[in-house]
C-alpha positions as a Markdown table, in Angstrom:
| # | Residue | x | y | z |
|---|---|---|---|---|
| 1 | Phe | 45.5 | -11.5 | -36.8 |
| 2 | Pro | 47.7 | -13.2 | -34.4 |
| 3 | Ser | 47.1 | -16.4 | -33.1 |
| 4 | His | 48.6 | -18.6 | -29.7 |
| 5 | Asp | 49.0 | -22.0 | -28.9 |
| 6 | Lys | 48.0 | -22.6 | -25.5 |
| 7 | Gly | 48.2 | -25.9 | -23.8 |
| 8 | Asn | 44.3 | -27.1 | -22.7 |
| 9 | Gly | 43.5 | -25.2 | -19.4 |
| 10 | Gly | 39.5 | -24.5 | -20.9 |
| 11 | Val | 37.9 | -21.8 | -22.4 |
| 12 | Ser | 38.2 | -19.2 | -19.3 |
| 13 | Thr | 42.2 | -19.4 | -19.5 |
| 14 | Ala | 42.5 | -19.5 | -23.2 |
| 15 | Arg | 40.4 | -16.3 | -23.3 |
| 16 | Asn | 42.4 | -14.7 | -20.8 |
| 17 | Ala | 45.7 | -15.8 | -22.7 |
| 18 | Gly | 44.1 | -13.6 | -25.7 |
| 19 | Leu | 43.3 | -11.2 | -23.5 |
| 20 | Val | 46.8 | -10.4 | -22.4 |
| 21 | Val | 48.5 | -10.5 | -26.1 |
| 22 | Ala | 44.8 | -8.5 | -27.7 |
| 23 | Lys | 46.6 | -5.5 | -29.4 |
| 24 | Gly | 43.4 | -3.9 | -31.5 |
| 25 | Lys | 40.4 | -1.4 | -30.8 |
| 26 | Tyr | 38.0 | -4.1 | -30.8 |
| 27 | Ile | 38.2 | -8.3 | -29.0 |
| 28 | Trp | 36.5 | -11.1 | -30.5 |
| 29 | Phe | 36.7 | -14.6 | -29.3 |
| 30 | Ile | 36.2 | -17.1 | -32.4 |
| 31 | Gly | 36.0 | -20.2 | -31.6 |
| 32 | Ala | 38.9 | -23.0 | -32.4 |
| 33 | Asp | 35.9 | -25.3 | -34.1 |
| 34 | Asp | 33.9 | -21.9 | -35.6 |
| 35 | Trp | 34.7 | -19.8 | -38.8 |
| 36 | Ile | 33.1 | -16.1 | -39.8 |
| 37 | Pro | 32.8 | -15.9 | -43.5 |
| 38 | Glu | 35.0 | -14.5 | -45.6 |
| 39 | Asn | 35.4 | -10.5 | -46.0 |
| 40 | Ile | 33.4 | -10.1 | -43.1 |
| 41 | Leu | 35.4 | -8.1 | -40.7 |
| 42 | Lys | 35.4 | -4.7 | -43.1 |
| 43 | Ser | 31.2 | -4.8 | -43.0 |
| 44 | Ile | 31.5 | -5.4 | -38.9 |
| 45 | Leu | 34.0 | -2.6 | -38.5 |
| 46 | Gly | 31.6 | -0.8 | -40.2 |
| 47 | Ile | 28.9 | -1.4 | -37.9 |
| 48 | Leu | 31.0 | -0.8 | -35.1 |
| 49 | Glu | 32.6 | 2.2 | -36.6 |
| 50 | Asp | 29.4 | 4.2 | -37.8 |
| 51 | Asn | 27.4 | 3.6 | -34.3 |
| 52 | Ser | 30.4 | 4.3 | -32.0 |
| 53 | Leu | 29.8 | 1.1 | -29.8 |
| 54 | Asp | 30.9 | -0.5 | -27.3 |
| 55 | Ile | 29.1 | -3.9 | -28.0 |
| 56 | Leu | 28.1 | -5.6 | -31.2 |
| 57 | Gln | 26.3 | -8.5 | -31.1 |
| 58 | Ile | 25.7 | -10.9 | -34.3 |
| 59 | Gly | 23.2 | -12.9 | -35.6 |
| 60 | Tyr | 24.7 | -16.3 | -36.0 |
| 61 | Ser | 24.1 | -20.2 | -37.7 |
| 62 | Ile | 24.5 | -23.1 | -35.5 |
| 63 | Val | 25.9 | -26.0 | -37.2 |
| 64 | Thr | 25.3 | -29.6 | -36.2 |
| 65 | Asp | 26.0 | -32.8 | -38.4 |
| 66 | Asp | 26.5 | -31.0 | -41.0 |
| 67 | Lys | 23.2 | -28.8 | -41.5 |
| 68 | Met | 23.0 | -25.0 | -40.8 |
| 69 | Gln | 20.0 | -23.7 | -39.2 |
| 70 | Ser | 20.0 | -19.5 | -37.6 |
| 71 | Cys | 20.0 | -18.7 | -34.0 |
| 72 | Asp | 16.5 | -18.6 | -32.7 |
| 73 | Ala | 14.6 | -16.4 | -34.5 |
| 74 | Lys | 14.1 | -13.6 | -32.1 |
| 75 | Leu | 17.8 | -12.8 | -32.0 |
| 76 | Leu | 17.8 | -12.0 | -35.8 |
| 77 | Val | 16.6 | -8.6 | -35.2 |
| 78 | Glu | 18.3 | -5.4 | -35.8 |
| 79 | Ser | 18.1 | -3.3 | -33.4 |
| 80 | Ser | 18.8 | 0.7 | -33.0 |
| 81 | Val | 21.9 | 1.8 | -31.1 |
| 82 | Val | 20.3 | 1.7 | -27.4 |
| 83 | Asn | 22.1 | 1.9 | -23.7 |
| 84 | Pro | 22.6 | -1.9 | -21.9 |
| 85 | Asp | 18.9 | -0.8 | -19.8 |
| 86 | Ile | 17.0 | -1.1 | -22.9 |
| 87 | Tyr | 19.1 | -3.5 | -24.6 |
| 88 | Ile | 18.5 | -6.0 | -21.3 |
| 89 | Asp | 14.8 | -4.8 | -21.1 |
| 90 | Arg | 14.0 | -5.7 | -25.0 |
| 91 | Asn | 15.5 | -9.2 | -24.2 |
| 92 | Leu | 18.6 | -8.9 | -26.8 |
| 93 | Phe | 20.8 | -10.1 | -25.0 |
| 94 | Val | 22.4 | -13.2 | -25.8 |
| 95 | Gly | 25.7 | -14.0 | -23.6 |
| 96 | Gly | 28.0 | -16.1 | -26.1 |
| 97 | Ala | 31.3 | -13.9 | -26.4 |
| 98 | Trp | 31.6 | -15.8 | -30.2 |
| 99 | Ala | 28.6 | -13.7 | -30.6 |
| 100 | Thr | 30.0 | -10.1 | -29.4 |
| 101 | Ile | 32.7 | -7.6 | -30.2 |
| 102 | Phe | 33.7 | -6.1 | -27.3 |
| 103 | Gln | 35.6 | -2.6 | -27.5 |
| 104 | Ser | 38.7 | -3.7 | -25.8 |
| 105 | Lys | 39.0 | -0.1 | -24.0 |
| 106 | Ile | 35.7 | -1.3 | -21.8 |
| 107 | Val | 37.6 | -4.6 | -21.1 |
| 108 | Phe | 41.3 | -3.8 | -20.4 |
| 109 | Glu | 40.4 | 0.2 | -18.2 |
| 110 | Asn | 38.0 | -2.4 | -16.0 |
| 111 | Lys | 40.2 | -5.1 | -16.0 |
| 112 | Ile | 37.3 | -7.6 | -17.0 |
| 113 | Glu | 38.4 | -11.3 | -17.5 |
| 114 | Phe | 36.9 | -14.6 | -17.4 |
| 115 | Val | 36.4 | -16.6 | -14.5 |
| 116 | Arg | 38.7 | -19.2 | -14.7 |
| 117 | Asp | 37.0 | -21.4 | -12.1 |
| 118 | Leu | 33.7 | -21.3 | -14.7 |
| 119 | Arg | 33.0 | -24.7 | -16.7 |
| 120 | Leu | 29.7 | -23.0 | -18.1 |
| 121 | Ala | 28.2 | -20.0 | -18.1 |
| 122 | Glu | 31.8 | -17.7 | -18.0 |
| 123 | Asp | 30.7 | -16.3 | -21.2 |
| 124 | Gln | 27.4 | -14.5 | -19.6 |
| 125 | Leu | 29.3 | -13.0 | -16.3 |
| 126 | Phe | 32.5 | -11.8 | -19.2 |
| 127 | Phe | 29.4 | -9.8 | -21.3 |
| 128 | Leu | 27.4 | -8.5 | -18.3 |
| 129 | Glu | 30.4 | -7.2 | -17.1 |
| 130 | Val | 31.3 | -5.2 | -20.2 |
| 131 | Leu | 27.8 | -4.6 | -20.5 |
| 132 | Asn | 27.5 | -3.1 | -17.1 |
| 133 | His | 30.6 | -0.7 | -18.2 |
| 134 | Ser | 29.1 | 0.2 | -21.8 |
| 135 | Leu | 27.2 | 3.3 | -22.6 |
| 136 | Arg | 26.1 | 1.8 | -26.9 |
| 137 | Val | 25.3 | -1.5 | -27.7 |
| 138 | Lys | 23.2 | -2.8 | -30.7 |
| 139 | Arg | 22.1 | -6.1 | -32.2 |
| 140 | Thr | 22.4 | -6.6 | -35.9 |
| 141 | Ala | 20.4 | -9.3 | -37.9 |
| 142 | Asn | 23.3 | -10.1 | -39.9 |
| 143 | Val | 24.5 | -13.4 | -40.2 |
| 144 | Phe | 28.4 | -13.1 | -39.9 |
| 145 | Tyr | 29.0 | -16.5 | -37.4 |
| 146 | Asn | 28.9 | -19.9 | -38.0 |
| 147 | Tyr | 28.9 | -22.0 | -34.5 |
| 148 | Leu | 29.6 | -25.6 | -34.9 |
| 149 | Asn | 27.6 | -27.5 | -32.4 |
| 150 | Asn | 30.1 | -30.4 | -31.1 |
| 151 | Ala | 28.5 | -33.2 | -29.1 |
| 152 | Leu | 32.6 | -33.7 | -27.3 |
| 153 | Gly | 32.6 | -29.7 | -26.7 |
| 154 | Ala | 32.7 | -28.3 | -23.5 |
| 155 | Val | 29.0 | -26.7 | -23.5 |
| 156 | Asn | 27.9 | -29.9 | -24.2 |
| 157 | Asn | 30.0 | -32.1 | -21.4 |
| 158 | Ser | 28.5 | -30.1 | -18.6 |
| 159 | Lys | 27.6 | -31.3 | -15.6 |
| 160 | Phe | 25.4 | -30.6 | -13.0 |
| 161 | Asn | 27.5 | -28.7 | -10.5 |
| 162 | Asp | 29.3 | -26.9 | -13.1 |
| 163 | Leu | 26.0 | -25.1 | -13.8 |
| 164 | Ile | 25.6 | -24.6 | -10.1 |
| 165 | Phe | 28.8 | -23.4 | -9.6 |
| 166 | Ser | 28.3 | -20.8 | -12.9 |
| 167 | Ile | 24.7 | -19.6 | -11.3 |
| 168 | Glu | 26.1 | -18.9 | -7.9 |
| 169 | Lys | 29.2 | -16.8 | -9.4 |
| 170 | Ile | 26.5 | -14.7 | -12.2 |
| 171 | Ser | 24.8 | -13.8 | -8.7 |
| 172 | Thr | 27.6 | -12.1 | -7.2 |
| 173 | Leu | 28.0 | -10.1 | -10.1 |
| 174 | Asp | 27.5 | -6.2 | -8.8 |
| 175 | Ile | 25.4 | -4.6 | -11.4 |
| 176 | Ser | 25.0 | -1.1 | -10.5 |
């Protein structure tokens, strides 16, 4: 996998820089502090290809102070392949870009990128925009990702005004 160093400009600008150089069929944003189990990509690719998916959301573990716990139990479910409306109706949606593999064709053809000014909920907005252009979505109960809950990370250092700004941006999303 290619790796690119970029000066600190926030999560959105780093991910957008990754989109510029992305060349594969799928896009997955793995956080700098996070990790995936060895040899897991073959399993993920099998699920994506066998089901002709536009989006795959995966189970994950949250790691805090060297303790690992699974994500919320409601998210450790296996869904069938569904359309976006059913996916949201069944309350399967989690907006974390790091817990989601996207078909790159949808991202590139629709010129979807992360909103640069957002410091909170940029994942959710990106996910919803890709979802809006998708037909086939699935959640797997398999834990394929380890998320480090870093006390110094961007999510834990967000301010109330960042949250308000993010909500305002998300409310302008045109989902038709």
